[in-house]
MARROBA-907080 format. One record per atom (N, C-alpha, C): x, y, z; residue in one letter. Coordinates in steps of 0.001 Angstrom, whole numbers, padded with zeros to 6 digits, always signed. Layout:
// residues N
XYZa
...
// end
This chain:
// residues 251
+042123+168775+062851m
+041273+167866+063658m
+040593+168692+064725m
+039328+168473+064905s
+038570+169223+065901s
+038927+168763+067289s
+038606+169607+068279s
+038896+169239+069667s
+038109+168031+070093s
+036890+167822+069525e
+036056+166649+069875e
+036679+165376+069337e
+037189+165430+068067d
+037838+164249+067489d
+039102+163893+068258d
+039854+164903+068643a
+041088+164646+069393a
+040802+163991+070718a
+039709+164368+071357s
+039343+163752+072634s
+038993+162297+072463s
+038213+161995+071374r
+037867+160591+071126r
+039106+159763+070827r
+040019+160319+070104y
+041247+159598+069762y
+042064+159261+071013y
+042183+160220+071926e
+042948+159990+073143e
+042295+158954+074030e
+040940+158987+074128d
+040230+158027+074987d
+040325+156620+074440d
+040272+156436+073114g
+040231+155082+072539g
+041585+154440+072419g
+042632+155191+072231g
+043927+154572+071975g
+044890+154652+073113g
+044379+154988+074291r
+045267+155179+075430r
+045891+153845+075861r
+047174+153852+076122h
+047913+152682+076612h
+048616+153059+077908h
+049083+152050+078625e
+049870+152306+079824e
+051203+152923+079422e
+051781+153697+080298e
+052966+154437+079945e
+054139+153512+079607e
+054376+152477+080392g
+055595+151707+080161g
+055344+150365+079558g
+054068+149970+079253g
+053866+148563+078962g
+053436+148267+077569g
+052495+148954+076963g
+051921+148521+075692g
+050704+147678+075888g
+050221+147497+077140h
+049025+146717+077439h
+048182+147499+078416h
+046851+147352+078307k
+045961+148023+079250k
+046063+147390+080618k
+045812+148194+081613a
+045776+147677+082970a
+044634+146693+083093a
+044951+145530+083700g
+043916+144530+083925g
+043726+143596+082758g
+044589+143659+081696d
+044374+142778+080549d
+045089+141447+080698d
+045588+141137+081916g
+046191+139831+082165g
+047704+139853+082121g
+048341+140982+082034f
+049785+141053+082011f
+050256+141959+083137f
+051431+141593+083684e
+052048+142441+084695e
+052821+143546+084008e
+053119+144610+084719e
+053852+145715+084130e
+055244+145300+083686e
+055953+144564+084513g
+057347+144312+084179g
+057626+142899+083732g
+056619+142012+083673g
+056955+140619+083476g
+056454+140024+082206g
+055271+140246+081784g
+054726+139573+080624g
+053856+138401+080966g
+053592+138119+082262h
+052739+137022+082674h
+051832+137490+083789h
+050662+136932+083838k
+049692+137303+084865k
+050109+136737+086209k
+049889+137505+087241a
+050238+137054+088585a
+049430+135826+088934a
+050141+134776+089465g
+049458+133563+089898g
+049323+132524+088809g
+049926+132756+087601d
+049748+131775+086533d
+050842+130723+086542d
+051646+130651+087625g
+052673+129634+087726g
+054045+130132+087335g
+054205+131424+087042f
+055507+131980+086716f
+055915+132957+087805f
+057219+133048+088022e
+057723+134054+088930e
+057669+135409+088250e
+057578+136497+089051e
+057395+137821+088482e
+058578+138251+087644e
+059812+138044+088132a
+060950+138618+087441a
+061737+137588+086658a
+061600+136320+086971g
+062474+135330+086374g
+061969+134738+085089g
+060685+134584+084937g
+060141+133962+083740g
+060209+132454+083774g
+060557+131833+084930t
+060612+130378+085049t
+059389+129894+085798t
+058871+128764+085356r
+057643+128249+085967r
+057941+127663+087332r
+057156+128014+088284t
+057301+127471+089631t
+056422+126238+089769t
+056851+125296+090622v
+056102+124062+090838v
+054990+124330+091838v
+053763+124089+091484p
+052672+124323+092429p
+052744+123332+093576p
+052334+123721+094764p
+052378+122805+095902p
+051441+121614+095700p
+051887+120429+096204v
+051069+119226+096095v
+049920+119309+097091v
+048742+119116+096602r
+047587+119146+097501r
+047614+117933+098415r
+047015+118087+099576l
+047031+117016+100565l
+046387+115755+100020l
+045288+115901+099281r
+044599+114722+098765r
+045384+114042+097649r
+046347+114749+097029d
+047129+114178+095944d
+048425+113536+096424d
+048755+113689+097699r
+050032+113162+098186r
+050136+111644+098098r
+049121+110879+098473p
+049243+109416+098309p
+049490+109015+096861p
+048806+109661+095933r
+049004+109346+094522r
+050424+109696+094086r
+050934+110831+094553a
+052294+111235+094209a
+053317+110261+094794a
+053064+109780+096017a
+053975+108823+096649a
+054008+107515+095877a
+052849+107053+095432v
+052790+105819+094651v
+053529+105985+093330v
+053326+107133+092689s
+053998+107403+091432s
+055515+107432+091603s
+055981+108043+092680t
+057418+108089+092953t
+057969+106698+093219t
+057228+105905+093998a
+057678+104546+094300a
+057766+103698+093032a
+056805+103852+092139q
+056833+103110+090879q
+058022+103511+090027q
+058328+104811+090012a
+059473+105281+089231a
+060782+104732+089797a
+060905+104736+091132v
+062110+104209+091771v
+062245+102717+091490v
+061147+101979+091598l
+061177+100541+091342l
+061577+100253+089900l
+061063+101043+088973h
+061435+100875+087568h
+062935+101090+087364h
+063479+102133+087993d
+064905+102411+087851d
+065746+101296+088461d
+065315+100778+089611l
+066055+099683+090240l
+066043+098432+089369l
+064928+098173+088720r
+064874+097024+087813r
+065794+097214+086619r
+065896+098440+086137m
+066803+098716+085027m
+068256+098469+085444m
+068617+098922+086638v
+069972+098690+087147v
+070201+097197+087348v
+069199+096521+087902d
+069284+095079+088138d
+069552+094332+086836d
+068794+094664+085804g
+068986+094014+084514g
+070331+094346+083890g
+070797+095592+084094a
+072085+095992+083532a
+073237+095224+084186a
+073169+095042+085517v
+074211+094277+086207v
+074177+092817+085766v
+072983+092261+085632y
+072852+090882+085144y
+073481+090749+083765y
+073188+091699+082879g
+073752+091657+081536g
+075254+091806+081539g
+075781+092641+082446a
+077232+092817+082524a
+077930+091539+082967a
+077342+090846+083943v
+077919+089571+084391v
+077878+088553+083249v
+076759+088517+082552a
+076620+087568+081447a
+077615+087845+080323a
+077920+089122+080093a
+078781+089505+078976a
+080270+089431+079305a
+080606+089203+080574t
+082012+089174+080983t
+082565+087762+080869t
+083548+087531+080007p
+084112+086175+079865p
+084912+085785+081111p
+084559+084653+081715t
+085274+084148+082899t
+085430+082631+082777t
+086152+082156+081784p
+086242+080705+081573p
+086850+079956+082755p
+087733+080600+083522a
+088352+079921+084664a
+087387+079734+085825a
+086307+080523+085853l
+085351+080444+086953l
+084089+079668+086599l
+083805+079538+085325d
+082498+079026+084905d
+082199+077637+085451d
+083128+076718+085309v
+082876+075331+085733v
+082708+075247+087248v
+083588+075914+087991g
+083510+075848+089443g
+082225+076449+089994g
+081821+077602+089451l
+080595+078235+089934l
+079361+077450+089512l
+079413+076828+088360r
+078290+075982+087943r
+078139+074796+088894r
+079231+074181+089258r
+079171+073047+090179r
+078731+073485+091574r
+079207+074638+092016l
+078795+075141+093325l
+077302+075420+093347l
+076795+076062+092299s
+075368+076369+092236s
+074538+075095+092271s
+074986+074076+091531h
+074248+072798+091512h
+074339+072100+092870h
+075497+072170+093519a
+075664+071515+094819a
+074809+072169+095894a
+074468+073437+095695a
+073654+074147+096687a
+072171+073857+096549a
+071768+073092+095532d
+070355+072724+095392d
+069876+072009+096649d
+068702+072417+097124h
+068096+071796+098315h
+069016+071892+099542h
+069876+072907+099556s
+070776+073169+100702s
+071678+071987+101033s
+072087+071243+100005k
+072908+070056+100261k
+074231+070415+100943k
+074838+071535+100551i
+076115+071927+101167i
+075910+072228+102652i
+074884+072982+102957s
+074640+073340+104360s
+074320+072115+105201s
+073552+071202+104642f
+073237+069971+105383f
+074503+069155+105646f
+075420+069129+104677a
+076667+068390+104862a
+077511+069036+105966a
+077582+070361+105961v
+078333+071061+107010v
+077686+070821+108371v
+076361+070867+108428a
+075658+070630+109687a
+075919+069218+110207a
+075960+068252+109301a
+076235+066874+109717a
+077626+066766+110321a
+078594+067466+109734g
+079943+067441+110288g
+080012+068116+111649g
+079328+069252+111795l
+079339+069944+113078l
+078645+069124+114170l
+077611+068411+113802a
+076840+067648+114784a
+077638+066507+115393a
+078740+066157+114789l
+079570+065088+115347l
+080277+065509+116623l
+080354+066820+116842f
+081084+067336+118005f
+080087+067958+118984f
+080127+067517+120241p
+079177+068068+121220p
+079493+069525+121570p
+078550+070139+122253g
+078758+071510+122686g
+078381+072514+121603g
+079193+073541+121435r
+078894+074627+120503r
+078717+074148+119048r
+079598+073272+118543p
+079387+072840+117153p
+078016+072208+116922p
+077581+071378+117849r
+076276+070735+117689r
+075148+071747+117784r
+075286+072703+118705r
+074266+073744+118804r
+074264+074623+117546r
+075430+074872+116985a
+075515+075651+115751a
+074805+074934+114603a
+074982+073630+114531a
+074303+072853+113494a
+072793+072952+113654a
+072319+072833+114890a
+070875+072899+115124a
+070328+074278+114781a
+071047+075325+115173a
+070593+076685+114857a
+070594+076926+113359a
+071612+076426+112673g
+071682+076598+111227g
+070562+075879+110501g
+070251+074665+110930l
+069164+073919+110298l
+067817+074597+110541l
+067629+075124+111746g
+066394+075861+112011g
+066269+077096+111137g
+067403+077767+110912a
+067396+078949+110057a
+067066+078588+108611a
+067593+077469+108141i
+067268+077022+106780i
+065779+076761+106646i
+065194+076129+107641a
+063756+075837+107588a
+062941+077118+107485a
+063301+078128+108267i
+062571+079404+108237i
+062754+080092+106892i
+064008+080150+106424a
+064302+080846+105170a
+063637+080170+103984a
+063723+078850+103933s
+063144+078125+102801s
+061632+078284+102751s
+060986+078161+103898a
+059534+078308+103940a
+059115+079720+103551a
+059831+080717+104065t
+059466+082107+103765t
+059689+082439+102301t
+060815+081989+101743a
+061125+082305+100342a
+060177+081607+099380a
+059933+080324+099606n
+059180+079539+098628n
+057668+079617+098813n
+057216+079699+100042l
+055782+079709+100283l
+055194+081110+100348l
+056049+082110+100580l
+055557+083477+100707l
+056130+084390+099620l
+057452+084560+099616g
+058078+085515+098709g
+057809+085242+097241g
+058065+084043+096798k
+057903+083717+095374k
+056440+083765+094948k
+055542+083421+095828r
+054121+083441+095464r
+053554+084848+095454r
+054133+085739+096256l
+053637+087112+096282l
+054180+087935+095116l
+055458+087818+094839v
+056094+088671+093831v
+055938+088084+092429v
+056171+086801+092265r
+056033+086116+090966r
+056854+086788+089865r
+058070+087106+090151r
+058955+087699+089145r
+059437+086615+088187r
+059344+086847+086889p
+059816+085834+085924p
+061325+085650+086019p
+061770+084467+085641r
+063198+084201+085595r
+063855+085012+084472r
+065153+085266+084592p
+065839+085995+083521p
+065807+085222+082211p
+065876+085953+081111d
+065978+085349+079779d
+067454+085090+079507d
+067879+083906+079845r
+069306+083586+079762r
+069820+083575+078326r
+068965+083156+077410e
+069374+083114+076006e
+069521+084522+075439e
+068583+085395+075769a
+068661+086772+075272a
+069889+087489+075821a
+070261+087170+077069a
+071448+087779+077679a
+072739+087116+077204a
+072608+086019+076462r
+073761+085303+075905r
+074710+084793+076992r
+074114+084202+078033v
+074915+083530+079046v
+075527+082287+078403v
+076836+082143+078499v
+077510+081044+077805v
+077012+079707+078330v
+076943+078735+077447v
+076379+077432+077797v
+077194+076747+078880v
+078482+077030+078948g
+079333+076407+079956g
+078961+076776+081386g
+078158+077818+081558r
+077713+078212+082896r
+076366+077604+083270r
+075655+077066+082337h
+074250+076720+082549h
+074053+075637+083603h
+073065+075876+084458v
+072468+074859+085314v
+070990+074818+084943v
+070267+073776+085318p
+068840+073747+084970p
+068099+074981+085480p
+067303+075575+084608m
+066531+076760+085002m
+065325+076332+085833m
+065231+076781+087080p
+064081+076396+087920p
+062769+076913+087341p
+061698+076224+087662e
+060375+076641+087190e
+059693+077610+088144e
+060233+077766+089339s
+059629+078676+090316s
+059932+080117+089952s
+059272+081049+090659a
+059511+082471+090435a
+060942+082835+090829a
+061403+083963+090321s
+062802+084335+090500s
+063084+085032+091828s
+062105+085737+092374f
+062331+086581+093556f
+061659+085991+094792f
+062412+085822+095892p
+063841+086004+096071p
+064601+084726+095760p
+065919+084770+095857s
+066729+083575+095635s
+066675+082678+096868s
+066057+081502+096701g
+065964+080572+097819g
+067314+079988+098203g
+068177+079726+097200h
+069511+079209+097492h
+070277+080185+098388h
+070230+081466+098016t
+070949+082475+098794t
+070359+082624+100190t
+069023+082638+100263a
+068370+082801+101565a
+068779+081682+102518a
+068765+080449+102045s
+069103+079315+102911s
+070582+079322+103298s
+071465+079636+102322a
+072897+079643+102617a
+073251+080737+103616a
+072697+081927+103435v
+072980+083024+104362v
+072351+082751+105729v
+071165+082168+105748a
+070513+081848+107024a
+071358+080877+107830a
+071845+079833+107174f
+072684+078856+107869f
+073967+079503+108373f
+074613+080283+107517a
+075867+080928+107903a
+075658+081892+109069a
+074554+082618+109048t
+074289+083594+110111t
+074085+082914+111453t
+073193+081931+111489a
+072881+081277+112761a
+074049+080451+113276a
+074629+079649+112414a
+075736+078804+112854a
+076959+079639+113216a
+077181+080725+112475g
+078337+081564+112752g
+078241+082297+114076g
+077046+082660+114491v
+076885+083325+115790v
+077148+082347+116932v
+076635+081157+116788v
+076836+080157+117846v
+078282+079670+117872v
+078895+079555+116705l
+080274+079070+116593l
+081096+080104+115814l
+081599+081129+116492p
+082278+082245+115811p
+083412+081852+114872p
+084249+080842+115185p
+085310+080498+114237p
+084797+080069+112861p
+083544+079635+112795a
+082985+079200+111515a
+082311+080328+110750a
+082205+081504+111351a
+081431+082583+110749a
+082001+083038+109411a
+083300+083276+109341v
+083903+083789+108103v
+083844+082770+106977v
+084298+081519+107184p
+084213+080571+106069p
+082781+080292+105613p
+081844+080216+106550l
+080450+079992+106160l
+079886+081215+105440l
+080280+082417+105871g
+079834+083630+105189g
+080358+083709+103768g
+081628+083378+103573l
+082202+083374+102226l
+081528+082335+101343l
+081230+081184+101910l
+080537+080150+101151l
+079151+080614+100729l
+078431+081267+101646a
+077094+081774+101312a
+077171+082842+100223a
+078171+083727+100306w
+078346+084751+099279w
+078617+084114+097923w
+079460+083078+097915a
+079780+082404+096657a
+078550+081721+096060a
+077737+081120+096912v
+076506+080498+096432v
+075589+081546+095809v
+075444+082674+096476g
+074594+083731+095942g
+075082+084231+094594g
+076382+084503+094494y
+076905+084984+093212y
+076776+083930+092115y
+076931+082664+092481s
+076838+081602+091470s
+075465+081574+090808s
+074444+081996+091525r
+073089+081994+090951r
+072942+083075+089872r
+073679+084182+090024v
+073699+085201+088976v
+074609+084762+087843v
+075750+084207+088183h
+076743+083804+087182h
+076187+082741+086240h
+075392+081844+086781t
+074804+080795+085947t
+073553+081256+085214t
+073100+082463+085497g
+072005+083060+084740g
+070608+082759+085226g
+070454+082176+086406v
+069116+081794+086852v
+068475+082826+087783v
+069251+083846+088192h
+068721+084888+089069h
+069294+086248+088680h
+068482+087285+088923y
+068978+088651+088856y
+069724+088968+090158y
+070640+089943+090136p
+071312+090331+091383p
+070338+090775+092476p
+069237+091431+092093g
+068252+091854+093081g
+067608+090680+093802g
+067418+089570+093103d
+066876+088366+093736d
+067826+087859+094823d
+069116+087893+094500v
+070130+087412+095440v
+070224+088348+096651v
+070174+089655+096395a
+070221+090614+097510a
+069028+090420+098446a
+067843+090237+097860a
+066661+090003+098685a
+066776+088699+099458a
+067326+087670+098810g
+067530+086402+099494g
+068496+086535+100661g
+069539+087353+100488a
+070501+087559+101572a
+069852+088248+102770a
+069024+089250+102494v
+068319+089938+103590v
+067393+088963+104313v
+066678+088165+103530l
+065791+087163+104127l
+066587+086156+104953l
+067759+085778+104454g
+068596+084843+105192g
+069068+085400+106517g
+069456+086670+106520l
+069867+087299+107777l
+068723+087313+108789l
+067535+087651+108308a
+066373+087690+109198a
+066032+086289+109702a
+066145+085311+108845s
+065837+083936+109248s
+066844+083424+110262s
+068116+083772+110054g
+069129+083377+111028g
+068869+083993+112389g
+068500+085263+112395a
+068191+085941+113657a
+066979+085309+114331a
+065976+084962+113526a
+064774+084334+114086a
+065098+082970+114692a
+065932+082199+114021s
+066311+080886+114550s
+067074+081013+115856s
+067965+081988+115922l
+068711+082208+117169l
+067789+082629+118306l
+066798+083460+117981a
+065855+083902+119012a
+065030+082723+119531a
+064579+081878+118611v
+063813+080698+119019v
+064675+079763+119868v
+065924+079573+119420g
+066823+078705+120176g
+067090+079230+121580g
+067278+080541+121695a
+067521+081130+123023a
+066296+080963+123918a
+065121+081110+123342s
+063877+080940+124129s
+063730+079518+124614s
+064010+078567+123709l
+063894+077149+124097l
+064917+076798+125165l
+066145+077345+125026l
+067185+077054+126008l
+066798+077634+127370l
+066257+078831+127353k
+065842+079469+128605k
+064699+078693+129249k
+063759+078236+128420a
+062643+077461+128962a
+063108+076140+129533a
+064103+075509+128847g
+064631+074246+129349g
+065331+074402+130679g
+066092+075490+130808r
+066783+075726+132071r
+065795+076029+133196r
+064748+076758+132861a
+063739+077067+133887a
+063038+075796+134345a
+062751+074894+133396a
+062090+073636+133754a
+063004+072751+134584a
+064287+072764+134238a
+065234+071939+134980a
+065495+072482+136379a
+065402+073818+136520g
+065663+074436+137821g
+064463+074403+138694g
// end
């Protein structure tokens, strides 16, 4: 081979000493990936690019939707577990309790009994009734109309017929029965502390009965309980304001 041919051969076939690729052909010396292509230099694992500022609201919405989806899956799973658990000794009692709580009949009966006694019991009855009014209005006129969650499919979940109460036609979220029962228990229990525990247990039983009978998801009941607590607090605040105003007027 002539010296001229040898020179051409060396110029055309030259490679980097340690790599097998020309410099600048898109590969790093030690890694196999171009710098900045989303891979770490030595690890070979893809790094997550930083979220751009303009994409953060979209990412937050996407995350919130994913969390909400997972919570609904858990909600449905708990509902299905309650439906699938045989409880023949509880079915009749919880069905009757759920039916008795329609239109807050139990709370109204308790309030009527408390109103017979002057002083704290009567004030507790008034605070409890005010809390029911707030909770019922908020749940039925606001919550159910905004969310419009369908009622559970009781037949698909195979809720035993012995538990059934009439399926309401209103939206499922939140539970109005639970909201009213917890609201009454919260307000009346604060004004009359000895009644707090029994009224709280009664409200809890009413809430669970709505899941047991198949007319609400557990999430509906939890939301109703939160609404009930807020309504009870609001009723107490209104009552304290009215009492303060009355004393100021009398003084």
